[in-house]
Residue frames as a rotation matrix with the C-alpha (Angstrom) as fourth column:
MET 1
0.471 0.630 -0.618 -64.98
-0.449 0.774 0.446 163.28
0.759 0.068 0.648 7.80
ALA 2
-0.241 -0.642 -0.728 -62.22
0.407 0.614 -0.676 162.10
0.881 -0.459 0.113 10.10
ALA 3
-0.888 -0.061 0.456 -63.23
-0.330 -0.605 -0.724 164.67
0.320 -0.794 0.517 12.71
GLY 4
0.074 0.993 0.092 -66.79
-0.907 0.029 0.420 163.34
0.414 -0.114 0.903 12.66
LYS 5
0.400 -0.003 -0.917 -65.61
0.058 0.998 0.021 159.78
0.915 -0.061 0.399 13.31
GLU 6
-0.680 -0.718 -0.148 -63.47
0.251 -0.038 -0.967 161.02
0.689 -0.695 0.206 16.18
CYS 7
-0.612 0.528 0.588 -66.49
-0.760 -0.598 -0.254 162.68
0.217 -0.603 0.768 17.81
GLU 8
0.438 0.807 -0.396 -68.52
-0.663 0.588 0.464 159.48
0.607 0.059 0.792 17.42
MET 9
0.118 -0.490 -0.863 -65.82
0.265 0.854 -0.448 157.41
0.957 -0.176 0.231 19.11
LYS 10
-0.637 -0.441 0.632 -65.47
-0.410 -0.501 -0.762 159.54
0.653 -0.745 0.139 22.25
PRO 11
0.181 0.737 0.652 -68.66
-0.979 0.073 0.189 158.24
0.092 -0.672 0.734 23.93
VAL 12
0.817 0.085 -0.570 -67.75
-0.165 0.982 -0.091 154.67
0.552 0.169 0.816 23.02
LEU 13
-0.177 -0.961 -0.213 -64.26
0.178 0.181 -0.967 155.07
0.968 -0.209 0.139 24.45
GLY 14
-0.456 0.093 0.885 -65.76
-0.782 -0.516 -0.349 156.59
0.424 -0.852 0.308 27.60
LEU 15
0.634 0.754 0.170 -68.05
-0.760 0.567 0.318 153.57
0.144 -0.331 0.933 28.02
VAL 16
0.572 -0.511 -0.641 -65.17
0.173 0.840 -0.515 151.15
0.802 0.183 0.569 27.47
LEU 17
-0.510 -0.794 0.332 -63.07
-0.134 -0.308 -0.942 153.01
0.850 -0.524 0.051 30.03
ALA 18
-0.129 0.550 0.825 -65.93
-0.968 -0.250 0.016 153.05
0.215 -0.797 0.565 32.56
ALA 19
0.846 0.457 -0.276 -66.54
-0.419 0.889 0.188 149.32
0.331 -0.043 0.943 32.10
THR 20
0.179 -0.875 -0.450 -62.83
0.232 0.482 -0.845 148.58
0.956 0.047 0.290 32.52
VAL 21
-0.626 -0.404 0.667 -62.57
-0.466 -0.492 -0.735 150.61
0.625 -0.771 0.120 35.72
ALA 22
0.258 0.805 0.534 -65.75
-0.958 0.142 0.250 149.05
0.125 -0.576 0.808 37.12
GLY 23
0.786 0.006 -0.618 -64.34
-0.115 0.984 -0.136 145.59
0.607 0.178 0.774 36.40
CYS 24
-0.226 -0.963 -0.147 -61.24
0.152 0.114 -0.982 146.40
0.962 -0.244 0.121 38.41
ALA 25
0.076 0.311 0.947 -63.22
-0.846 -0.483 0.226 147.23
0.528 -0.819 0.227 41.56
HIS 26
-0.422 -0.249 -0.872 -62.61
0.187 0.917 -0.352 144.90
0.887 -0.312 -0.340 44.48
ALA 27
0.654 0.663 -0.364 -64.06
0.441 0.057 0.896 144.27
0.615 -0.746 -0.254 47.89
GLY 28
0.414 -0.465 0.783 -62.73
-0.656 -0.749 -0.098 146.29
0.631 -0.473 -0.615 50.77
PRO 29
-0.649 -0.732 -0.208 -60.57
-0.334 0.520 -0.786 144.88
0.683 -0.441 -0.582 53.53
ILE 30
0.457 0.766 -0.453 -62.11
0.133 0.444 0.886 142.66
0.879 -0.465 0.101 56.19
SER 31
0.460 -0.252 0.851 -61.62
-0.838 -0.440 0.322 142.97
0.294 -0.862 -0.414 59.92
TYR 32
-0.631 -0.773 -0.069 -59.34
-0.670 0.588 -0.452 140.67
0.390 -0.239 -0.889 61.90
SER 33
-0.491 0.521 0.698 -62.33
-0.493 0.495 -0.716 139.19
-0.718 -0.695 0.014 63.74
ASP 34
0.616 0.690 -0.380 -63.99
-0.694 0.248 -0.676 138.40
-0.372 0.680 0.632 60.38
LEU 35
0.049 -0.704 -0.708 -60.79
-0.802 0.395 -0.448 136.71
0.595 0.590 -0.546 59.24
LEU 36
-0.836 -0.387 0.389 -60.62
-0.549 0.602 -0.580 134.59
-0.010 -0.698 -0.716 62.40
GLY 37
-0.123 0.900 0.418 -64.28
-0.579 0.277 -0.767 133.65
-0.806 -0.337 0.487 61.99
ARG 38
0.338 0.221 -0.915 -63.75
-0.928 0.237 -0.286 132.12
0.154 0.946 0.286 58.56
GLU 39
0.920 -0.020 0.392 -63.35
-0.059 0.980 0.189 128.40
-0.388 -0.197 0.900 58.12
ARG 40
0.157 -0.956 -0.246 -59.70
-0.925 -0.230 0.304 127.46
-0.347 0.180 -0.920 57.80
PRO 41
0.677 0.043 -0.734 -58.53
-0.455 0.809 -0.373 124.58
0.578 0.587 0.567 55.61
HIS 42
0.722 -0.420 0.550 -56.66
-0.369 0.439 0.820 121.78
-0.586 -0.794 0.162 57.36
ALA 43
-0.040 -0.848 -0.529 -53.21
-0.998 0.010 0.060 120.73
-0.046 0.530 -0.847 56.22
ASP 44
0.628 0.188 -0.755 -52.55
-0.395 0.913 -0.101 117.21
0.671 0.362 0.648 54.99
VAL 45
0.311 -0.625 -0.716 -49.50
0.755 0.620 -0.213 116.81
0.577 -0.475 0.665 57.23
ARG 46
0.866 -0.152 0.476 -48.27
-0.386 -0.808 0.445 118.64
0.317 -0.570 -0.758 60.33
ILE 47
0.401 -0.829 -0.389 -44.52
0.557 0.558 -0.616 118.27
0.728 0.030 0.685 60.89
ALA 48
0.979 -0.097 -0.180 -42.98
0.114 -0.472 0.874 119.18
-0.170 -0.876 -0.451 64.24
TYR 49
0.389 -0.905 0.173 -39.53
0.245 -0.079 -0.966 120.78
0.888 0.419 0.191 64.22
GLY 50
-0.637 -0.564 0.525 -39.27
-0.389 -0.353 -0.851 121.31
0.666 -0.746 0.006 67.98
ALA 51
-0.774 0.274 -0.571 -40.75
0.575 0.683 -0.451 120.32
0.266 -0.677 -0.686 71.33
LEU 52
-0.809 0.471 -0.351 -42.96
-0.112 -0.710 -0.696 123.39
-0.577 -0.524 0.627 71.85
PRO 53
-0.061 0.900 0.432 -46.62
0.507 0.400 -0.763 123.29
-0.860 0.172 -0.481 70.75
LEU 54
0.764 0.403 -0.504 -46.21
-0.142 -0.658 -0.740 126.04
-0.630 0.637 -0.445 68.13
GLN 55
-0.244 -0.909 -0.338 -43.06
-0.733 -0.056 0.678 124.57
-0.635 0.413 -0.653 66.58
TYR 56
-0.118 0.252 0.960 -44.53
0.485 0.859 -0.166 122.88
-0.867 0.446 -0.224 63.55
GLY 57
-0.754 -0.032 -0.656 -44.98
-0.540 -0.539 0.646 123.35
-0.374 0.841 0.390 59.85
GLU 58
0.184 0.879 0.439 -48.04
-0.120 0.463 -0.878 122.46
-0.976 0.108 0.191 57.82
LEU 59
-0.870 -0.484 -0.095 -47.84
-0.203 0.176 0.963 120.76
-0.450 0.857 -0.252 54.44
TRP 60
0.309 0.945 -0.111 -50.61
-0.468 0.049 -0.882 120.89
-0.828 0.325 0.458 51.86
LEU 61
-0.683 -0.518 0.515 -50.32
0.117 0.618 0.777 118.21
-0.721 0.591 -0.362 49.18
PRO 62
-0.619 0.471 -0.629 -51.91
-0.785 -0.383 0.486 118.49
-0.012 0.795 0.607 45.72
LYS 63
0.097 0.746 0.659 -55.06
-0.441 0.626 -0.643 116.46
-0.892 -0.228 0.390 45.20
GLY 64
0.918 0.350 -0.186 -55.12
-0.327 0.403 -0.855 113.79
-0.224 0.846 0.484 42.51
LYS 65
0.555 -0.722 0.413 -52.38
0.714 0.668 0.209 112.09
-0.427 0.178 0.887 40.53
GLY 66
0.060 -0.672 -0.738 -49.28
-0.113 -0.739 0.664 113.94
-0.992 0.044 -0.120 39.37
PRO 67
-0.102 -0.946 -0.307 -46.94
0.952 -0.004 -0.307 114.67
0.289 -0.323 0.901 37.83
TYR 68
0.908 0.314 -0.279 -46.41
0.399 -0.852 0.340 117.83
-0.131 -0.419 -0.898 39.83
PRO 69
0.521 -0.763 0.383 -43.65
0.015 -0.440 -0.898 120.32
0.854 0.473 -0.217 39.20
TRP 70
0.723 -0.421 -0.548 -40.68
0.652 0.154 0.742 120.15
-0.228 -0.894 0.386 41.54
TRP 71
0.277 -0.657 0.701 -38.58
0.445 -0.559 -0.700 123.27
0.852 0.506 0.138 41.57
């Protein structure tokens, strides 16, 4: 009787495995031009650390009231 139950479970286990693997599928990589074409979020604050145009850091602040973790 135990061998019969084992044979009945094999197709079910196969379906569960197939569904799990299908759920793990992801989109392929995008090209650099596609990445540059996407809309980019704007930082809340831009802080310069030097005189050159590319010497800055961008700060994104959480929306809404805190408290926010500080670590």
